[in-house]
Backbone of each chain as ProteinMPNN parsed JSONL, in Angstrom:
{"seq_chain_A": "MPPNKQSGPLTNQIRRMRFEHGEMTQQDLADRIGVTRQTIIALESGKYAPSLLLAFKLARAFGVAIDRLFQYDGEANHD", "coords_chain_A": {"N_chain_A": [[118.396, 28.529, 195.627], [121.355, 30.356, 195.064], [121.793, 32.523, 192.189], [123.836, 31.717, 189.289], [126.611, 33.561, 188.254], [128.26, 33.567, 185.952], [130.328, 34.274, 183.112], [131.428, 34.12, 179.664], [132.841, 31.481, 177.539], [133.178, 29.1, 178.973], [131.405, 27.505, 181.375], [130.236, 26.528, 184.652], [128.844, 24.181, 187.031], [129.35, 24.26, 189.714], [128.545, 25.605, 192.06], [125.828, 24.869, 192.19], [126.086, 22.107, 192.432], [127.343, 21.937, 194.902], [125.335, 22.739, 196.632], [123.547, 20.712, 196.164], [124.818, 18.586, 197.271], [124.452, 18.162, 200.085], [124.566, 20.8, 200.96], [127.243, 21.671, 200.889], [130.019, 23.508, 202.088], [132.063, 26.191, 200.748], [134.621, 26.096, 201.782], [134.766, 23.444, 202.66], [134.673, 22.064, 200.219], [136.987, 23.086, 199.065], [138.96, 22.087, 200.794], [138.645, 19.423, 200.254], [139.507, 19.047, 197.636], [141.973, 20.215, 197.602], [142.581, 22.973, 197.258], [142.486, 26.594, 197.685], [139.923, 28.425, 199.465], [139.365, 30.803, 198.177], [139.936, 30.219, 195.532], [137.855, 28.491, 194.889], [135.751, 30.303, 195.059], [136.454, 31.994, 192.929], [136.228, 30.183, 190.823], [133.475, 29.578, 190.856], [132.374, 32.043, 190.249], [133.162, 32.351, 187.702], [135.552, 33.578, 187.166], [137.86, 32.227, 186.887], [139.319, 29.644, 185.023], [139.814, 26.283, 185.478], [142.713, 24.038, 185.625], [143.056, 20.956, 183.771], [143.478, 18.828, 185.462], [142.548, 19.813, 187.933], [139.89, 20.207, 187.256], [139.057, 17.572, 186.866], [139.399, 16.64, 189.469], [137.467, 18.12, 190.801], [135.131, 17.128, 189.588], [135.275, 14.492, 190.44], [135.019, 14.86, 193.184], [132.338, 15.473, 193.417], [131.264, 13.257, 192.365], [130.464, 13.009, 189.703], [130.334, 13.052, 186.072], [132.782, 14.823, 184.143], [131.772, 16.499, 182.17], [129.303, 17.057, 183.092], [129.72, 18.825, 184.997], [131.208, 20.933, 183.918], [130.647, 23.126, 181.203], [131.086, 23.884, 177.819], [130.766, 26.511, 175.654], [131.755, 27.349, 173.121], [131.213, 27.339, 170.432], [129.998, 29.445, 169.153], [132.025, 31.204, 168.594], [133.472, 30.12, 166.58], [134.743, 30.19, 163.205]], "CA_chain_A": [[119.826, 28.466, 195.31], [121.776, 31.649, 194.484], [122.033, 32.408, 190.744], [125.2, 31.609, 188.806], [126.848, 34.791, 187.499], [129.43, 33.365, 185.131], [130.25, 34.691, 181.727], [132.477, 33.466, 178.897], [132.425, 30.218, 176.921], [133.251, 27.98, 179.907], [130.581, 27.688, 182.57], [130.26, 25.35, 185.521], [127.715, 23.979, 187.947], [129.963, 23.952, 191.008], [127.69, 26.1, 193.146], [124.626, 24.033, 192.246], [126.499, 20.795, 192.943], [127.622, 22.074, 196.338], [124.05, 22.764, 197.344], [122.898, 19.402, 196.022], [125.556, 17.608, 198.061], [124.343, 18.462, 201.509], [124.932, 22.205, 201.19], [128.683, 21.703, 201.175], [130.559, 24.873, 202.088], [133.191, 26.407, 199.838], [135.838, 25.636, 202.461], [134.745, 21.97, 202.628], [135.043, 21.645, 198.872], [138.392, 23.457, 198.879], [139.78, 21.121, 201.544], [138.509, 18.096, 199.648], [140.275, 18.946, 196.379], [143.325, 20.727, 197.783], [142.775, 24.365, 196.811], [142.032, 27.575, 198.677], [138.516, 28.818, 199.327], [139.305, 31.884, 197.203], [139.894, 29.622, 194.185], [136.48, 28.012, 194.694], [134.956, 31.509, 194.786], [136.788, 32.441, 191.564], [135.656, 29.191, 189.887], [132.013, 29.709, 190.823], [131.992, 33.305, 189.612], [133.642, 32.348, 186.324], [136.755, 34.392, 187.01], [139.02, 31.359, 186.725], [139.084, 28.347, 184.39], [140.816, 25.429, 186.117], [143.466, 23.078, 184.826], [142.335, 19.699, 183.532], [143.608, 18.029, 186.682], [141.635, 20.361, 188.943], [138.533, 19.951, 186.772], [138.762, 16.167, 187.168], [139.276, 16.508, 190.933], [136.149, 18.665, 191.156], [134.103, 16.177, 189.146], [135.357, 13.323, 191.318], [134.515, 15.25, 194.504], [130.883, 15.431, 193.359], [130.855, 11.957, 191.835], [129.789, 13.192, 188.41], [131.218, 13.157, 184.909], [133.311, 16.183, 184.042], [130.943, 17.355, 181.319], [128.112, 17.481, 183.839], [130.149, 19.924, 185.863], [131.692, 22.039, 183.091], [130.052, 23.221, 179.873], [131.824, 24.774, 176.917], [129.888, 27.053, 174.638], [132.63, 28.138, 172.271], [130.861, 27.192, 169.015], [129.596, 30.757, 168.6], [133.228, 31.942, 168.199], [134.134, 29.451, 165.478], [134.497, 30.76, 161.868]], "C_chain_A": [[120.245, 29.768, 194.631], [122.066, 31.484, 193.002], [123.526, 32.364, 190.434], [125.506, 32.836, 187.958], [128.108, 34.688, 186.646], [129.21, 33.949, 183.752], [131.388, 33.994, 180.995], [132.018, 32.118, 178.415], [132.406, 29.035, 177.89], [132.425, 28.301, 181.153], [130.636, 26.409, 183.403], [129.073, 25.34, 186.464], [128.203, 23.718, 189.365], [129.063, 24.402, 192.155], [126.459, 25.224, 193.314], [124.958, 22.671, 192.826], [126.773, 20.851, 194.446], [126.329, 22.03, 197.133], [123.349, 21.42, 197.274], [123.593, 18.325, 196.843], [125.612, 18.042, 199.515], [124.785, 19.865, 201.874], [126.385, 22.308, 201.669], [129.174, 23.146, 201.144], [131.723, 24.961, 201.101], [134.484, 25.891, 200.471], [135.917, 24.106, 202.455], [135.217, 21.461, 201.274], [136.531, 21.93, 198.617], [139.314, 22.462, 199.576], [139.786, 19.764, 200.851], [139.389, 17.963, 198.407], [141.647, 19.608, 196.45], [143.584, 22.091, 197.17], [142.316, 25.291, 197.92], [140.553, 27.915, 198.437], [138.363, 29.915, 198.273], [139.272, 31.341, 195.768], [138.506, 29.076, 193.89], [135.572, 29.194, 194.356], [135.183, 31.971, 193.352], [136.205, 31.483, 190.525], [134.161, 29.414, 189.738], [131.575, 30.99, 190.131], [132.52, 33.414, 188.187], [134.887, 33.177, 186.091], [137.989, 33.54, 186.751], [138.581, 30.055, 186.076], [140.18, 27.41, 184.875], [141.619, 24.618, 185.12], [142.636, 21.804, 184.689], [142.341, 18.836, 184.789], [142.615, 18.51, 187.749], [140.185, 20.118, 188.543], [138.128, 18.504, 187.077], [138.589, 15.954, 188.675], [137.914, 17.011, 191.399], [135.044, 17.676, 190.781], [134.086, 14.955, 190.059], [134.797, 13.644, 192.705], [132.988, 15.183, 194.55], [130.367, 14.109, 192.814], [130.102, 12.056, 190.52], [130.822, 13.212, 187.288], [131.618, 14.624, 184.736], [132.426, 17.084, 183.184], [129.597, 17.689, 181.958], [128.444, 18.693, 184.695], [130.583, 21.157, 185.062], [131.05, 21.976, 181.713], [130.839, 24.241, 179.061], [130.903, 25.217, 175.806], [130.702, 27.913, 173.682], [132.278, 28.077, 170.817], [130.513, 28.521, 168.389], [130.799, 31.526, 168.08], [133.931, 31.33, 167.009], [133.788, 30.132, 164.161], [133.885, 29.738, 160.927]], "O_chain_A": [[119.564, 30.235, 193.718], [122.534, 30.425, 192.582], [124.358, 32.882, 191.179], [124.752, 33.14, 187.033], [128.925, 35.608, 186.62], [128.081, 34.099, 183.285], [132.225, 33.347, 181.624], [130.954, 31.638, 178.806], [131.69, 28.062, 177.652], [132.717, 29.248, 181.884], [131.031, 25.35, 182.917], [128.396, 26.349, 186.663], [127.534, 23.027, 190.133], [128.848, 23.657, 193.111], [126.083, 24.875, 194.433], [124.194, 22.135, 193.629], [126.463, 19.906, 195.172], [126.24, 21.372, 198.169], [122.644, 21.029, 198.204], [123.019, 17.263, 197.085], [126.682, 18.256, 200.084], [125.315, 20.097, 202.961], [126.698, 22.93, 202.685], [128.785, 23.917, 200.268], [132.286, 23.95, 200.681], [135.336, 25.322, 199.788], [136.992, 23.536, 202.27], [136.046, 20.555, 201.186], [137.237, 21.113, 198.026], [140.327, 22.046, 199.014], [140.789, 19.05, 200.857], [139.952, 16.898, 198.151], [142.404, 19.572, 195.48], [144.66, 22.346, 196.629], [141.823, 24.848, 198.957], [140.021, 27.714, 197.345], [137.36, 29.96, 197.561], [138.648, 31.94, 194.892], [138.027, 29.186, 192.761], [134.723, 29.095, 193.47], [134.233, 32.3, 192.64], [135.742, 31.916, 189.47], [133.639, 29.436, 188.623], [130.52, 31.024, 189.497], [132.348, 34.444, 187.536], [135.245, 33.453, 184.946], [139.051, 34.072, 186.428], [137.61, 29.431, 186.503], [141.361, 27.708, 184.701], [141.271, 24.516, 183.944], [141.648, 21.606, 185.397], [141.343, 18.202, 185.132], [141.931, 17.705, 188.381], [139.343, 19.852, 189.4], [136.999, 18.242, 187.493], [137.733, 15.18, 189.102], [137.284, 16.416, 192.273], [134.134, 17.423, 191.57], [133.022, 14.445, 190.409], [134.17, 12.789, 193.331], [132.408, 14.876, 195.592], [129.159, 13.87, 192.804], [129.197, 11.264, 190.26], [132.02, 13.366, 187.525], [130.89, 15.536, 185.129], [132.335, 18.287, 183.43], [128.84, 18.505, 181.432], [127.569, 19.476, 185.066], [130.349, 22.289, 185.484], [130.925, 20.9, 181.127], [131.203, 25.31, 179.551], [130.326, 24.392, 175.098], [130.373, 29.077, 173.458], [132.964, 28.698, 170.005], [130.719, 28.703, 167.189], [130.649, 32.401, 167.227], [134.871, 31.916, 166.471], [132.665, 30.609, 163.996], [133.615, 30.051, 159.768]]}, "seq_chain_B": "MSSVSKHLGLNAMAPAQRQAWFNLVIILVSLFAILALAPALGFRRAQGGLGILGFIGLGPFLFRRKPGRVFMDERDVLIQFRAWAVAYSVFWIFFIGVCVSAPFTFGSSGVVSVELIQMSVWYAFMIVWGVSALATLAQYRWGAPHAAE", "coords_chain_B": {"N_chain_B": [[141.816, 40.579, 217.999], [141.105, 38.858, 215.929], [138.607, 39.877, 215.304], [139.281, 42.317, 214.238], [140.67, 41.507, 211.964], [138.58, 40.334, 210.607], [136.937, 42.53, 210.151], [138.514, 44.049, 208.466], [138.466, 42.432, 206.318], [140.436, 40.587, 205.972], [140.353, 37.855, 206.428], [139.019, 36.881, 204.256], [140.779, 36.944, 202.25], [143.3, 35.584, 200.075], [146.408, 34.096, 201.181], [148.617, 35.081, 199.707], [147.566, 37.41, 198.745], [147.154, 38.887, 201.078], [149.801, 39.205, 201.819], [150.712, 40.735, 199.692], [149.329, 43.131, 200.099], [150.514, 43.847, 202.538], [153.205, 44.231, 201.733], [152.87, 46.385, 200.002], [151.931, 48.368, 201.734], [154.182, 48.675, 203.396], [156.017, 49.703, 201.529], [154.777, 52.122, 200.844], [154.796, 53.388, 203.351], [157.523, 53.653, 203.699], [158.189, 55.411, 201.601], [156.691, 57.601, 202.423], [157.982, 58.174, 204.821], [160.489, 59.021, 203.886], [159.767, 61.317, 202.463], [158.694, 62.794, 204.551], [160.855, 63.136, 206.237], [162.667, 64.524, 204.687], [162.39, 67.465, 204.543], [163.377, 68.199, 207.072], [165.845, 66.858, 207.459], [167.136, 66.944, 205.064], [167.4, 65.782, 201.635], [169.267, 63.791, 201.136], [170.003, 62.6, 203.634], [167.53, 61.812, 204.413], [167.112, 59.476, 203.071], [167.477, 57.407, 204.74], [165.02, 56.467, 205.43], [164.543, 54.435, 203.684], [165.283, 52.165, 204.948], [163.077, 51.097, 206.131], [162.005, 49.424, 204.301], [163.066, 46.989, 204.856], [161.324, 45.6, 206.465], [159.734, 44.171, 204.8], [160.863, 41.711, 204.619], [159.787, 40.36, 206.749], [157.454, 39.297, 205.902], [157.156, 36.489, 204.962], [157.179, 35.23, 207.463], [155.055, 36.298, 208.864], [152.888, 35.607, 207.293], [152.694, 32.825, 207.155], [152.418, 29.33, 206.27], [149.476, 27.666, 207.302], [148.838, 24.854, 209.308], [147.187, 22.077, 207.837], [145.764, 23.551, 206.007], [145.49, 24.653, 202.653], [148.062, 26.517, 201.232], [149.12, 27.723, 198.892], [147.661, 27.392, 195.757], [147.116, 26.158, 192.363], [146.107, 28.377, 191.058], [146.994, 30.547, 192.592], [149.738, 30.304, 192.187], [149.91, 30.821, 189.438], [149.035, 33.483, 189.418], [151.056, 34.73, 190.934], [153.283, 34.232, 189.313], [152.616, 35.683, 187.015], [152.43, 38.256, 188.114], [155.076, 38.778, 188.928], [156.308, 38.694, 186.427], [155.192, 40.959, 185.223], [156.198, 42.892, 187.001], [159.01, 42.732, 186.652], [159.131, 43.407, 183.962], [158.289, 46.081, 184.016], [160.339, 47.1, 185.599], [162.549, 46.763, 183.849], [161.879, 48.503, 181.804], [162.053, 50.95, 183.168], [164.771, 50.804, 183.848], [166.094, 50.762, 181.374], [165.252, 53.213, 180.456], [166.524, 54.911, 182.311], [169.214, 54.342, 181.753], [169.403, 55.204, 179.101], [168.885, 57.895, 179.415], [170.955, 58.74, 180.986], [173.432, 59.801, 179.793], [172.51, 62.313, 179.025], [171.912, 63.483, 181.424], [174.25, 63.333, 183.008], [176.242, 63.875, 181.266], [178.335, 62.737, 178.56], [180.857, 61.988, 179.402], [180.561, 62.02, 182.057], [180.313, 61.694, 185.724], [179.026, 59.268, 187.858], [177.797, 59.206, 191.085], [178.695, 57.057, 193.832], [176.88, 56.938, 195.834], [174.466, 57.502, 194.527], [174.204, 55.262, 192.92], [173.907, 53.347, 194.877], [171.518, 54.167, 196.088], [169.805, 53.809, 193.937], [169.585, 51.086, 193.736], [167.93, 50.411, 195.89], [165.63, 51.856, 195.247], [164.958, 50.584, 192.897], [164.348, 48.078, 193.92], [162.081, 48.805, 195.314], [160.402, 49.502, 193.204], [160.116, 47.048, 191.847], [159.006, 45.296, 193.84], [156.784, 46.79, 194.561], [155.26, 47.054, 192.159], [154.843, 44.374, 191.675], [153.232, 43.717, 193.893], [150.986, 45.336, 193.367], [150.151, 44.255, 190.911], [149.539, 41.68, 191.721], [147.399, 42.147, 193.509], [145.562, 43.319, 191.753], [144.979, 41.195, 190.041], [143.79, 39.35, 191.774], [141.55, 40.788, 192.369], [140.237, 41.461, 189.944], [140.412, 39.29, 188.309], [142.297, 36.489, 187.117], [144.992, 34.925, 185.213], [143.906, 32.128, 183.291], [144.183, 28.71, 184.096], [143.585, 26.899, 182.192], [144.267, 28.018, 179.789]], "CA_chain_B": [[142.601, 40.611, 216.748], [140.358, 38.171, 214.879], [137.514, 40.747, 214.868], [139.917, 43.325, 213.389], [140.925, 40.834, 210.681], [137.289, 40.136, 209.935], [136.455, 43.841, 209.727], [139.326, 44.484, 207.332], [138.306, 41.488, 205.214], [141.671, 39.825, 205.797], [140.049, 36.427, 206.424], [138.507, 36.503, 202.944], [141.859, 37.077, 201.266], [144.31, 34.537, 199.967], [147.649, 34.5, 201.864], [149.447, 35.898, 198.815], [146.894, 38.71, 198.661], [147.475, 39.592, 202.33], [151.214, 39.577, 201.782], [150.843, 41.833, 198.724], [148.891, 44.353, 200.808], [151.548, 44.149, 203.531], [154.367, 44.785, 201.017], [152.486, 47.694, 199.47], [151.883, 49.305, 202.872], [155.571, 48.935, 203.804], [156.624, 50.584, 200.515], [154.177, 53.462, 200.98], [155.295, 53.959, 204.608], [158.915, 54.017, 203.451], [158.164, 56.638, 200.777], [156.172, 58.679, 203.274], [159.036, 58.516, 205.783], [161.516, 59.795, 203.169], [159.208, 62.655, 202.17], [158.486, 63.509, 205.816], [162.158, 63.458, 206.83], [163.463, 65.357, 203.781], [162.477, 68.888, 204.912], [164.138, 68.393, 208.309], [167.195, 66.29, 207.399], [167.706, 67.025, 203.719], [167.015, 64.613, 200.842], [170.298, 62.745, 201.217], [169.905, 61.889, 204.911], [166.184, 61.231, 204.512], [167.117, 58.152, 202.441], [167.424, 56.428, 205.824], [163.669, 55.899, 205.417], [164.549, 53.216, 202.874], [165.476, 51.024, 205.85], [161.765, 50.514, 206.459], [161.75, 48.343, 203.337], [163.515, 45.729, 205.456], [160.196, 44.888, 207.074], [159.161, 43.251, 203.808], [161.416, 40.396, 204.945], [158.962, 39.69, 207.761], [156.257, 38.75, 205.258], [157.034, 35.016, 205.029], [156.946, 34.779, 208.837], [153.719, 36.738, 209.276], [151.852, 34.966, 206.48], [153.186, 31.472, 206.89], [151.458, 28.256, 206.046], [148.759, 27.147, 208.47], [148.717, 23.4, 209.149], [145.872, 21.578, 207.442], [145.13, 24.413, 205.002], [146.287, 24.886, 201.448], [148.652, 27.853, 201.273], [149.104, 28.223, 197.513], [147.23, 26.385, 194.784], [147.549, 26.446, 190.987], [145.699, 29.741, 190.696], [147.907, 31.453, 193.286], [151.044, 30.209, 191.514], [149.773, 31.544, 188.162], [148.957, 34.917, 189.725], [152.387, 35.174, 191.348], [154.156, 34.197, 188.138], [152.276, 36.806, 186.149], [152.747, 39.493, 188.833], [156.527, 38.999, 188.857], [156.624, 39.008, 185.031], [154.829, 42.375, 185.045], [157.107, 43.705, 187.803], [160.329, 42.804, 186.004], [158.966, 44.158, 182.707], [158.275, 47.504, 184.374], [161.697, 47.431, 186.04], [163.435, 46.864, 182.686], [161.53, 49.752, 181.105], [162.682, 52.022, 183.943], [166.225, 50.662, 183.79], [166.529, 51.205, 180.046], [165.02, 54.657, 180.423], [167.592, 55.564, 183.086], [170.478, 54.182, 181.023], [169.368, 56.043, 177.901], [168.893, 59.31, 179.794], [172.148, 59.043, 181.787], [174.357, 60.745, 179.15], [171.924, 63.651, 178.987], [171.914, 63.976, 182.801], [175.608, 63.427, 183.552], [177.213, 64.131, 180.194], [178.867, 61.471, 178.051], [182.034, 61.604, 180.193], [180.237, 62.433, 183.423], [180.599, 60.778, 186.837], [177.856, 58.908, 188.668], [178.277, 58.979, 192.451], [178.428, 55.74, 194.435], [175.65, 57.136, 196.616], [173.332, 57.413, 193.607], [174.095, 53.851, 192.528], [173.392, 52.639, 196.061], [170.096, 54.527, 196.232], [169.037, 53.272, 192.816], [169.301, 49.673, 194.035], [166.766, 50.368, 196.794], [164.438, 52.307, 194.528], [164.612, 49.502, 191.967], [163.69, 47.084, 194.787], [160.763, 49.346, 195.599], [159.603, 49.417, 191.976], [159.814, 45.635, 191.56], [158.088, 44.745, 194.845], [155.537, 47.554, 194.522], [154.494, 46.672, 190.975], [154.422, 42.984, 191.895], [152.106, 43.742, 194.835], [149.823, 45.899, 192.672], [149.706, 43.277, 189.903], [148.916, 40.58, 192.479], [146.095, 42.587, 194.013], [144.666, 43.531, 190.605], [144.535, 39.897, 189.528], [142.843, 38.763, 192.722], [140.319, 41.572, 192.386], [139.521, 41.515, 188.675], [140.548, 38.064, 187.536], [143.679, 36.047, 186.937], [145.127, 34.056, 184.047], [143.243, 30.846, 183.439], [145.074, 27.565, 183.974], [143.226, 26.135, 181.006], [144.703, 28.691, 178.557]], "C_chain_B": [[141.829, 39.959, 215.605], [139.196, 39.051, 214.406], [138.069, 41.863, 213.973], [140.164, 42.735, 212.002], [139.645, 40.695, 209.89], [136.787, 41.462, 209.38], [137.215, 44.329, 208.498], [139.199, 43.544, 206.135], [139.536, 40.627, 204.99], [141.401, 38.334, 205.711], [139.574, 35.959, 205.055], [139.601, 36.502, 201.891], [142.734, 35.843, 201.256], [145.582, 35.011, 200.682], [148.541, 35.392, 200.995], [148.876, 37.304, 198.673], [147.208, 39.541, 199.902], [148.918, 40.058, 202.313], [151.46, 40.718, 200.8], [150.424, 43.157, 199.358], [149.957, 44.792, 201.807], [152.745, 44.809, 202.851], [154.069, 46.198, 200.523], [152.459, 48.75, 200.585], [153.294, 49.664, 203.319], [156.237, 49.913, 202.819], [156.08, 52.002, 200.648], [154.654, 54.144, 202.261], [156.733, 54.427, 204.422], [158.995, 55.323, 202.647], [157.709, 57.828, 201.609], [157.24, 59.14, 204.258], [160.113, 59.377, 205.111], [161.018, 61.218, 202.92], [159.04, 63.465, 203.446], [159.819, 63.96, 206.419], [162.952, 64.47, 205.993], [163.519, 66.832, 204.18], [163.374, 69.135, 206.117], [165.598, 67.972, 208.154], [167.896, 66.519, 206.062], [167.444, 65.721, 202.987], [168.006, 63.471, 201.032], [170.142, 61.921, 202.497], [168.535, 61.239, 205.099], [166.119, 59.846, 203.869], [167.19, 57.041, 203.483], [166.05, 55.764, 205.919], [163.583, 54.634, 204.587], [164.746, 51.971, 203.746], [164.177, 50.34, 206.217], [161.426, 49.369, 205.51], [162.173, 46.974, 203.89], [162.39, 44.926, 206.076], [159.5, 43.953, 206.087], [159.66, 41.833, 204.068], [160.628, 39.645, 205.993], [157.762, 38.976, 207.148], [156.13, 37.23, 205.358], [156.778, 34.5, 206.444], [155.541, 35.156, 209.306], [152.62, 35.985, 208.546], [152.265, 33.542, 206.133], [152.029, 30.488, 206.784], [150.795, 27.832, 207.353], [148.595, 25.643, 208.28], [147.296, 23.003, 208.782], [145.186, 22.415, 206.382], [146.069, 24.592, 203.818], [146.778, 26.333, 201.457], [148.639, 28.498, 199.889], [148.655, 27.102, 196.592], [147.61, 26.85, 193.383], [147.217, 27.878, 190.583], [146.64, 30.766, 191.333], [149.273, 31.469, 192.604], [151.004, 30.973, 190.191], [149.754, 33.05, 188.395], [150.325, 35.453, 190.093], [153.337, 35.243, 190.154], [153.899, 35.409, 187.252], [152.644, 38.137, 186.793], [154.239, 39.8, 188.745], [156.97, 39.303, 187.427], [156.325, 40.476, 184.743], [155.833, 43.272, 185.767], [158.47, 43.835, 187.128], [160.258, 43.513, 184.667], [159.005, 45.649, 182.988], [159.665, 47.956, 184.806], [162.601, 47.633, 184.842], [163.14, 48.136, 181.886], [162.169, 50.94, 181.835], [164.194, 52.001, 183.778], [166.767, 51.162, 182.459], [166.345, 52.713, 179.917], [166.126, 55.419, 181.144], [168.918, 55.502, 182.332], [170.536, 55.114, 179.804], [169.479, 57.518, 178.275], [170.151, 59.707, 180.554], [173.123, 60.009, 181.086], [173.828, 62.173, 179.126], [171.958, 64.285, 180.371], [173.34, 64.263, 183.28], [176.659, 63.825, 182.505], [177.861, 62.818, 179.782], [180.152, 61.062, 178.783], [181.841, 62.028, 181.642], [180.552, 61.364, 184.458], [179.314, 60.541, 187.621], [178.359, 58.562, 190.064], [177.89, 57.581, 192.942], [177.112, 55.792, 195.209], [174.414, 56.944, 195.737], [173.122, 55.972, 193.166], [173.471, 53.056, 193.664], [171.894, 52.897, 196.226], [169.261, 53.883, 195.139], [168.718, 51.794, 193.026], [168.03, 49.583, 194.876], [165.498, 50.843, 196.092], [163.999, 51.28, 193.491], [163.879, 48.389, 192.719], [162.249, 47.517, 195.043], [159.854, 49.212, 194.378], [159.169, 47.969, 191.742], [158.778, 45.096, 192.55], [156.744, 45.486, 194.825], [154.664, 47.159, 193.336], [154.002, 45.234, 191.116], [153.206, 42.938, 192.814], [150.848, 44.26, 194.142], [149.26, 44.907, 191.649], [149.022, 42.089, 190.577], [147.513, 40.975, 192.907], [145.095, 42.784, 192.871], [144.13, 42.199, 190.083], [143.557, 39.234, 190.477], [141.51, 39.485, 192.661], [139.52, 41.396, 191.096], [139.647, 40.246, 187.831], [141.997, 37.784, 187.215], [143.787, 35.26, 185.636], [144.474, 32.709, 184.324], [144.265, 29.726, 183.265], [144.838, 26.826, 182.669], [143.752, 26.776, 179.726], [146.159, 28.418, 178.251]], "O_chain_B": [[141.877, 40.422, 214.466], [138.826, 38.99, 213.233], [137.389, 42.304, 213.046], [139.902, 43.384, 210.989], [139.614, 40.904, 208.678], [136.27, 41.514, 208.264], [136.637, 44.944, 207.602], [139.749, 43.814, 205.067], [139.674, 40.002, 203.938], [142.116, 37.612, 205.016], [139.705, 34.781, 204.721], [139.364, 36.096, 200.753], [142.895, 35.154, 202.263], [145.811, 36.216, 200.777], [149.147, 36.343, 201.49], [149.62, 38.27, 198.501], [147.492, 40.736, 199.807], [149.224, 41.171, 202.74], [152.314, 41.571, 201.04], [151.086, 44.179, 199.175], [150.264, 45.979, 201.908], [153.248, 45.826, 203.329], [154.91, 47.092, 200.616], [152.909, 49.88, 200.394], [153.578, 50.83, 203.593], [156.935, 50.838, 203.234], [156.835, 52.971, 200.573], [154.892, 55.351, 202.261], [157.117, 55.479, 204.932], [159.77, 56.221, 202.976], [158.268, 58.921, 201.513], [157.394, 60.336, 204.504], [160.591, 60.347, 205.699], [161.741, 62.191, 203.134], [159.219, 64.683, 203.437], [159.906, 65.025, 207.032], [163.804, 65.185, 206.52], [164.603, 67.414, 204.16], [164.056, 70.158, 206.186], [166.494, 68.65, 208.658], [169.104, 66.313, 205.944], [167.284, 64.674, 203.614], [167.609, 62.306, 201.082], [170.148, 60.691, 202.452], [168.388, 60.262, 205.833], [165.159, 59.111, 204.102], [166.992, 55.87, 203.16], [165.924, 54.646, 206.42], [162.658, 53.84, 204.758], [164.417, 50.859, 203.333], [164.159, 49.161, 206.568], [160.666, 48.464, 205.855], [161.69, 45.936, 203.438], [162.489, 43.705, 206.201], [158.766, 43.051, 206.489], [158.961, 40.864, 203.774], [160.771, 38.43, 206.125], [157.127, 38.146, 207.8], [155.093, 36.732, 205.797], [156.205, 33.422, 206.6], [154.915, 34.413, 210.062], [151.548, 35.748, 209.101], [152.195, 33.117, 204.98], [150.882, 30.758, 207.14], [151.459, 27.661, 208.376], [148.243, 25.202, 207.186], [146.328, 23.521, 209.339], [144.122, 22.031, 205.897], [147.287, 24.67, 203.976], [145.995, 27.26, 201.666], [148.215, 29.642, 199.72], [149.195, 25.997, 196.635], [148.344, 27.827, 193.23], [147.972, 28.51, 189.844], [147.035, 31.737, 190.688], [149.889, 32.525, 192.463], [151.948, 31.689, 189.857], [150.385, 33.805, 187.655], [150.721, 36.517, 189.617], [154.099, 36.198, 190.009], [154.829, 36.076, 186.798], [153.115, 39.048, 186.112], [154.626, 40.945, 188.514], [157.902, 40.081, 187.223], [157.118, 41.157, 184.092], [156.27, 44.286, 185.223], [159.02, 44.933, 187.044], [161.224, 44.162, 184.266], [159.678, 46.4, 182.282], [160.121, 49.04, 184.441], [163.363, 48.599, 184.818], [164.055, 48.766, 181.356], [162.75, 51.824, 181.206], [164.823, 53.042, 183.592], [167.762, 51.886, 182.41], [167.185, 53.402, 179.338], [166.607, 56.442, 180.657], [169.655, 56.486, 182.278], [171.566, 55.725, 179.516], [170.088, 58.303, 177.548], [170.395, 60.897, 180.75], [173.6, 60.949, 181.722], [174.599, 63.13, 179.198], [172.025, 65.51, 180.481], [173.603, 65.304, 183.882], [177.818, 64.078, 182.837], [177.928, 61.884, 180.581], [180.498, 59.88, 178.777], [182.793, 62.347, 182.354], [181.001, 60.269, 184.119], [178.611, 61.48, 187.995], [179.246, 57.722, 190.215], [176.886, 57.01, 192.515], [176.343, 54.831, 195.235], [173.442, 56.307, 196.144], [171.985, 55.514, 193.053], [172.615, 52.2, 193.442], [171.112, 51.978, 196.468], [168.132, 53.457, 195.387], [167.695, 51.305, 192.547], [167.155, 48.763, 194.597], [164.418, 50.297, 196.316], [162.806, 51.124, 193.235], [162.908, 47.826, 192.214], [161.323, 46.707, 194.997], [158.682, 48.854, 194.502], [157.998, 47.699, 191.472], [157.78, 44.503, 192.139], [155.694, 44.882, 195.045], [153.46, 46.952, 193.492], [152.879, 44.914, 190.724], [152.254, 42.204, 192.548], [149.768, 43.692, 194.307], [148.045, 44.741, 191.537], [148.04, 41.557, 190.06], [146.556, 40.23, 192.694], [143.917, 42.453, 193.01], [142.956, 42.095, 189.727], [142.589, 38.617, 190.033], [140.46, 38.879, 192.873], [138.303, 41.207, 191.124], [139.05, 40.148, 186.758], [142.813, 38.693, 187.061], [142.767, 34.957, 185.017], [144.491, 32.217, 185.452], [145.117, 29.795, 182.38], [145.745, 26.212, 182.108], [143.695, 26.148, 178.668], [146.682, 28.909, 177.25]]}, "name": "protein", "num_of_chains": 2, "seq": "MPPNKQSGPLTNQIRRMRFEHGEMTQQDLADRIGVTRQTIIALESGKYAPSLLLAFKLARAFGVAIDRLFQYDGEANHDMSSVSKHLGLNAMAPAQRQAWFNLVIILVSLFAILALAPALGFRRAQGGLGILGFIGLGPFLFRRKPGRVFMDERDVLIQFRAWAVAYSVFWIFFIGVCVSAPFTFGSSGVVSVELIQMSVWYAFMIVWGVSALATLAQYRWGAPHAAE"}
């Protein structure tokens, strides 16, 4: 499975989930949740953090809880 | 045609990204036409090259929605919103600059020709659409505002 190259406090497992769900293509996932393939690419590379609604749609598409799909590591920035 | 699109990477681009490239090319062709015509026709008559900007109106027809595919999602809308905000900010900076410098150029009781006002509308159009296209392309390339912020 290709490595995840995200940075920033919000990371996701979208690419890994796609491969675990029958090697779903980016276009398949995009069609399923109603976005463009370019948005899926941006999500997987960490260039875009989705809205709450889109995050829930992604989690539902994979049949997992939202916190299994998205991880927030912002504690390091807290004072 | 599809192999040309693939070679240029057009298939990998969002529709708004393709339209931004199209607008930018039209603006550059228009500027080039004015500069190319100016030596032969004079600067005033070379402004006819501004007519090329009219092709920007073809954009919605060339890059229209394909049935069964999402045309614009939340990320595209955010990018467009931010691109237009940047474009109008740049326009206002230019506009204020022109207004402030006008007395120094024309004198405090000077006269501004109708021709100059007419031309300034088209150049303002060029600035707004050009900056919007550049801001759109930059966001698609290097990252866009996050919906979650």
